[in-house]
Structure formats: C-alpha cells, structure tokens
N, C-alpha and C positions, 0 to 999 in steps of 0.2 A: 387529563393526563397532560403533564407540562410540555408545550411543544419545544422540539430542538429542529435547530436547523445546521446541517453539516457545513463545516468551512468551504467545502469545493462546491458545494451545490451550483451547477451551471446557469446560465440566464435562459437556455432554451429547454424545454421538458425533453425529456429523454425518449417519450412517447411519439415525438416528431424530430427526432435528432438523426434519423438516417439519411445519408449514408455514411456514419462516422467512417468507414473504409476509405475516404477521400484521404486519410493519412498514408501517404506513400511508405513511408518507414515503419508504421505502427497500424496497419488495417485492423488489428483488434484492438485497439484503444477504446477505453472507455470516456466517462465524461471528461477525462483530462483532455481531451481533443476538441472539446465545446468552447464557445466563449464563455467567459468567467471576468466579470469586471472587479477591478481592484476597489477597496474601500478609502475614500478620503478620510473619512472619518477615523480610522485606524491609522492612517499615514500622519495625520495631525497630533494625534496622542503621542505617536513614537517620536515625531518631530521634537515635541515637548519635553520627552524622556531625554532626547539627546541634546536638547536646549540649542535647537537650530534657531538662527536669527531670522532666517528668512523663507520660511516654508512656502511651497506650492499652493497657490489658490485652487479652488474646485476645477475651474475650466483647463487651468494648465496641467494639473493632476489628470483628469481625465485625457487630454490629448495625449501626455506621456504614456499612460495607461494603455491607451489605444495603440500606439506604437510598439508597447511591449507585446500586446496580444498578436500583431503581425509579425514581429520577428520571430515571438514563442513559436508559432504555426510553422515558421520557415524552418526553425531547427528542427520541429518534430517530421517536416518532410525531407530532411536530410541536404538542406539547401546551405547551410552555414551551421558554424561550430558555436558551442555553448558560449564562450567568450564574447561572441556577437552582442549578446543582449546585455553586456556588463554596464555600458553607459546608461542605459535607459533604467536598470535595475540599481544603479547607485542613485538615479536622481530620486527613484520610488522607495529608496530606503530598503529595500530587500535584498544588497548584494553584501557580501562579509563572511566573517567567519560564523562556521556552523556552532550552534548552542546544543549542550546535550543535557538531557532531562536528569536532574539529580534527585527525583523520588524513588523510594524503594519499590520494588514491585510488591503487588498484593500477593498473598499466600492463598492457594485454592483449599478449601477443606477435603475436596476429592478431586480425581482425574476428570477431565473433560472427554467426551467422545465425539469422535468425528462424524459418526452416524447422527448422534443427537445434533450437534450443529448444522448437519446437511438438511435433517427433517425441520429444524426452526428454519432455514434458509428458505426451503421451499413452500413452509407456510404461508411465509410474510411475500415472497417472490415465487409464484408458481411459474414463471419462466424460466428459473434459475437453472433447469436441466439443460437448457439450450445456451444461456448466457454464461453460465460460469466457464464452460471450457473456453468460450472465445475470450473473456475479460481475465481469466488466471492461467490457461496454458498456451494462448496464443495459436500460432498455426498448428499446433498438435491438434486442436480441436477439430480439424479436418481430417484428421487419422483415426483408425480404429483404436478405441481405448477402451481399456479393461473397466468395469464399474467401480471397484474400488479407487480408481483414478478420478472418476467422476464425483465419488463421494468426497473425495480430498479438495476436489475444486469447489464443490458445493459449500463444504465445510469453511473453506477461507471466503467464500464469498457471505458469509455469516457476518463477518466483520467488515464488510464493505459499505459505506452510507449510501445504499442504494435505494432504501424506502423513502419515497416524498416524505417531506422535503429534506433528505438527506439525513436518513437515520438510519444505522445498520439492522440487520433483522434481529440480532441476538435483543438487541435493547428494546425493541417492539414486542418481542415474543415473550420475555420473561416477565412482561406487564398485563398481558392476557390471561384470562381464566380457560381452564385451571392453570395455575401459575406452578411453576418447577418448585422443587424444595428449597428452603433458604440455603442449605449447603449447596445445591445446584446452580442457585442464583449467583452467590456469593463467586462460585467456581468459575462460571461464565464471564463475570464480570472481571475477574481476576487474569482470565485469558485473554480479555479484549484489552486490558490494560499492559500487556505484555507486548512489547514490539516484536514483529516478525524480523527474521534475518536469514540469510543463506549462512549455514554452518558448516564448516569444513569438520567431519569427524574423525576423531582422532582413537588412540587406543583406550579400552576400558570403557566404551561408551561415553566418553568425553566430546565435547565441541567447543570450536573457537569460531569467532563469527567473522565472515569474510570481509566485512567492513567495519569502519569505526563505531563503536556501541559503546552505551553508558555502562560501567563495570558492574553497575548493580543489576544489569540486565542479562550478563554472562553467566552461565551456570557454573557452579563452583564443584561441582559433581557430576556422576554419570546421568544421562538422560534417558529415560525408559522410551520404547518406541522407535529407536532410530532404526534406519534401513540399513542394508549393507552395502550400500553405494559410498563413493568419498565425499559426498556433501547431501545435504538435503536443506529445502526452504521450508520453514514453518514456524511455529511459535514455541519456544522451550519455556513452559510453563512451570512456576514453583508450586510444589503441591504439599501439603502436610506430610507427605510420604517421600518425598525426593521431587526431581524434576521429570516431566513427561513433555513428549513432541506433541503439539496440537496442529491439526490443519497442514499435515507435512507432506511434501512432495518430493520424492528421491530425485536426485541429480548424478546422472553416472560419469560426468565432467563437471570441473568445477570452474565456475564462468571466471572470467578476468574481473578483479575488483574494480578497477578503473572504468571499464565501460560500464557497469552497472551502477557505480556512483554518479558519474556524468549524468544518466538518466533520472536518477534520485534527485540529484542536485538541481537539475531544472525544473521538476515538480515542486520541489522546497520553495525556490525562489517565486513561483507561479503563487503557492497559496500563500506565502508571506505578505502576499499585496493584499490580504484580508485579515491577517494575524501575525504581525511581524515580530512577535514574540514566540513564534512555533519553533520547537525544537525539533532535531533531526529524529529523536523517539517518537515526537508526535506525527510526524512525516509517515514513517514506517506504521502506525496503527493507523492513520487516515488513510491511506493510499496504500495499503497492503498489495493492491492487486497488481501495482506498477513493478513491485519488486517481484512477485510471483512470475509475471510476463514476460521482463527483461530476463530473467534467467531462462526462461521457456524458449524464447525467440533465440537467444544465443546458442541454446543447445539445438534447436531446429537447424539453424545454420550449420552448425559442427557438423553435424551427423550427415547432412545433405552432401558435404563435401569429403567425407570419408568414405571410401568405396568399401562396401560390405560391412558397414557400420550396423551393429543390430539394434533394432527399436529399444528405447529406453524403458518402456514398461510393459510386462508380459503380463 
C-alpha cells in the first residue's frame, strides 16, 4: 500500500498529546493545537514560483517559523487577533488572497450513508466514539446526545486525517479486504473530494454556502436529506441521482460568517507553511473538523446566553 502522510500531521504523537485542552478558547481542539513545523523546501519552491530574489535561508526560515508557531498559539488562546500574525505570515509567503479550487466535483454513483461512514471510522479508529463528539461537536460533547448525532459526528470524523501517519479512515478502509463494491468506493471518494460547508437552507430544499466557495461545489438543485433547521453543516455530494447531504449536522441558528471565516483563515495560513498552493476547498476537505467545531462552539455560546433556549438536538 502506498504510504500517505497528511499535510497537517503534527510533530507530536497524538497518543502523548494530552492535554490539548490547554488551548483556552478551544479546549476541544484537535491536532491543529499541536506544534507543526513548516517546510523550508516548500518555501523555496514557492519563492522560485514568485521569482523572489532573496529567499530566507534554512536557519532564518526556521526562526521565523518558530515565531509563527508562538503567535499562532497566542491567537488560539484569545490573546491577540488574526492580523497579529500577518508580518510573520508575509515573510513565510503564506499570507494573501485565498485561492479556490477550479476542479469539478466527482459524481458519486450511489448515495453515501452516514452509518456506513461511521462504521468505517470506528473500524479504523476504535476510540472514535469518544473523540468524535469532542472534535466535531466541541462543548456539546459533554451534553446528553442522541445516538444519531453521535453517528453524524463519527461520519464526519471518517474524513479527518486521523489514522497515523495522517490518513483519513475512509482511505484506509476501502483498501482493506473485504473491499466495498466499485460503486461504493467511487462514491466514498467523491464524498471525500467534496468540501464540507455551512449551508443556509432555502425553499425547495435548496442551499447556499455561508462562506465563499467554488461555484463548482455549490449544488444547482435540491439536496436530499436536509433537516428542517435554517442551516446545516456537512457535505453536499453530487450523485448520479441528484445532490445529497453527507455527515450533516443540523444548526438551529445560522453562525456569523465572519467569525467562522477568521478561524478557518487562521488554519489555512498554518497549513500553507507546508503546501503554499493549498486552496480554500483543500482546507475544508483537510480540516473539516475545524469547520464543524467552530459552528458548534458558537451555537453552544449562543444558546447558553438565551434564557429558556431549547437544546439543539432532541
């Protein structure tokens, strides 16, 4: 089997990474809260593409990269704003306009079932029953949750590059015998290629993305499996029979786009230190847990300040 390593694989083993909870503003954070050095090789490649005359040498790059890590952690801890990191990000060539993926989505031959994805995640990550609520639902992990929400969280974790050395559960699972059918393998790959998004639900089961998204990833028709809430976070997968929602989590409130975008933007510039051509859609695919958890953390704070607010999931 070809060895694959995720872009965001941290320097520290997740088995020895506790307490990640020391991140003050995001105690349910995943490996994005752990040290992750940037790549000087990728920096030099990008500097060449930009025809930069005086690129940083390895020692200077590593020094600036270390400063980046410290400021990044300060932002996670709520001690400073995103713009604080701009001077360091500019020196590392990771600041600037966001690039969007121009590749069309793959079409899934059949619909992808959340229970199947949940089982695949559990087979590769036996601890997913404990980790998925934390990583996907954030503070809601400590609340009573119906089983279907836990299934949706585990289905979302199936796409997170959690299996060492940074491989998503689905990629490992479809290569193990007995392998799923060709149609199911193609459909799971199509779902993995689909960037997740917070969708605002309109009339006739139509959706619009809360954040900027490649037009090729925006459904042009009704989406099957939508909840009755005003918004949902999940993957709108294009199938041979129309669009369907995969790993969907209903949101009874629509999060503010700006706060979600700031959190994702921070993660984007962090990952760009290893792959500077990373697109916005690549980020959503690679770090889907950050999108889910940011929405859930906002929802938790919102309902905590609303007297008599109903729990979001019954």
